C-alpha positions as CSV (number, residue, x, y, z in Angstrom):
1,M,5.4,-58.8,-25.6
2,A,4.8,-57.2,-22.7
3,A,7.7,-55.2,-20.9
4,P,9.3,-56.9,-18.3
5,S,8.2,-56.0,-14.3
6,A,10.7,-53.2,-12.8
7,I,13.2,-56.0,-11.4
8,P,16.4,-53.9,-9.7
9,L,19.2,-55.3,-11.4
10,F,21.6,-55.4,-8.1
11,P,18.2,-55.7,-5.5
12,H,21.0,-55.4,-2.6
13,A,23.3,-52.3,-4.0
14,V,23.7,-49.7,-1.3
15,N,21.1,-47.5,-1.0
16,L,22.8,-44.2,-0.2
17,A,20.0,-41.7,0.9
18,P,21.4,-38.4,0.4
19,T,21.7,-35.6,3.3
20,P,23.7,-32.4,4.1
21,L,26.2,-34.3,5.9
22,S,26.8,-37.1,3.7
23,A,27.4,-34.2,1.0
24,A,29.8,-32.5,3.7
25,V,31.7,-35.7,4.4
26,A,32.3,-36.3,0.8
27,G,33.4,-32.8,0.0
28,A,36.1,-33.2,2.6
29,F,37.0,-36.7,1.2
30,S,37.4,-34.8,-2.3
31,A,39.3,-32.1,-0.7
32,W,41.8,-34.4,1.3
33,A,41.7,-37.4,-1.1
34,L,43.2,-35.1,-4.8
35,P,45.9,-33.7,-3.9
36,T,47.1,-36.5,-1.7
37,V,47.0,-38.3,-4.5
38,S,48.2,-35.7,-7.5
39,Q,51.4,-35.8,-5.4
40,W,51.5,-39.3,-6.1
41,L,50.6,-38.6,-10.1
42,G,53.5,-36.8,-10.6
43,S,53.9,-33.6,-12.1
44,D,52.5,-34.0,-15.4
45,A,49.3,-35.2,-13.6
46,D,46.9,-32.4,-15.3
47,T,47.4,-33.5,-18.8
48,S,47.5,-38.0,-18.0
49,F,44.7,-40.2,-17.9
50,N,45.4,-40.8,-14.6
51,Y,44.7,-38.3,-13.3
52,V,41.5,-37.8,-14.8
53,I,40.7,-41.0,-13.6
54,A,41.8,-40.3,-9.7
55,F,39.2,-37.2,-10.3
56,L,36.6,-39.0,-11.3
57,L,37.2,-41.7,-8.6
58,L,37.8,-39.0,-5.9
59,V,35.9,-36.1,-6.5
60,A,32.8,-36.8,-9.2
61,L,32.2,-40.0,-7.9
62,P,31.7,-39.7,-3.8
63,A,30.3,-35.7,-4.9
64,H,27.6,-37.8,-6.6
65,A,26.5,-40.5,-3.8
66,G,26.9,-37.9,-1.2
67,V,25.3,-34.9,-2.9
68,L,22.3,-36.9,-5.3
69,G,22.6,-40.1,-4.0
70,L,22.6,-44.1,-4.6
71,R,18.9,-44.3,-4.5
72,R,16.5,-43.9,-7.5
73,Q,14.2,-41.1,-7.5
74,P,10.3,-41.8,-7.8
75,G,8.0,-40.2,-9.5
76,P,8.1,-37.6,-12.5
77,A,10.9,-34.5,-11.5
78,V,10.1,-31.8,-9.5
79,Q,9.7,-28.4,-11.3
80,G,11.5,-25.2,-9.9
81,L,14.3,-25.0,-7.5
82,D,15.3,-28.0,-5.4
83,K,16.2,-26.1,-2.0
84,P,17.6,-29.7,-0.2
85,L,19.5,-30.0,-3.2
86,L,20.7,-26.6,-3.2
87,I,21.8,-27.2,0.7
88,R,23.8,-30.7,-0.3
89,V,25.4,-28.4,-2.7
90,G,26.5,-25.8,-0.1
91,A,27.6,-27.6,2.2
92,W,29.8,-30.5,0.4
93,L,31.4,-27.2,-1.2
94,A,31.6,-25.6,2.1
95,A,33.1,-28.9,3.6
96,A,35.7,-28.7,0.8
97,A,37.3,-25.5,1.2
98,A,37.5,-25.9,4.9
99,V,39.7,-29.1,4.3
100,S,41.2,-27.4,1.6
101,G,42.0,-24.0,3.8
102,L,43.4,-26.7,6.4
103,L,45.5,-28.5,4.3
104,M,47.2,-24.8,3.3
105,L,47.4,-24.2,7.0
106,A,49.3,-27.1,7.7
107,S,51.9,-26.9,4.8
């Protein structure tokens, strides 16, 4: 039996291309959202299952979407350093650090 052709599972799904701006927005969102939700989760948030779920939804998912994107990359993997990826990771970290610093100054 022949393999079926590549039919997208969700043809109208979000097709977010990663850019330094999307990475910076994801970093800023994560830096703002996680401390806000941590206050809501309570004092034992560092050991609870709810904190793990909050971390995945508020840090890991936005980081993946903003830095790596949500579209499939065609072709084989590139050998060596991926300079645009490093730039996006730097933008994500810089925005997260800036928002964290502003939150610390505001409190």
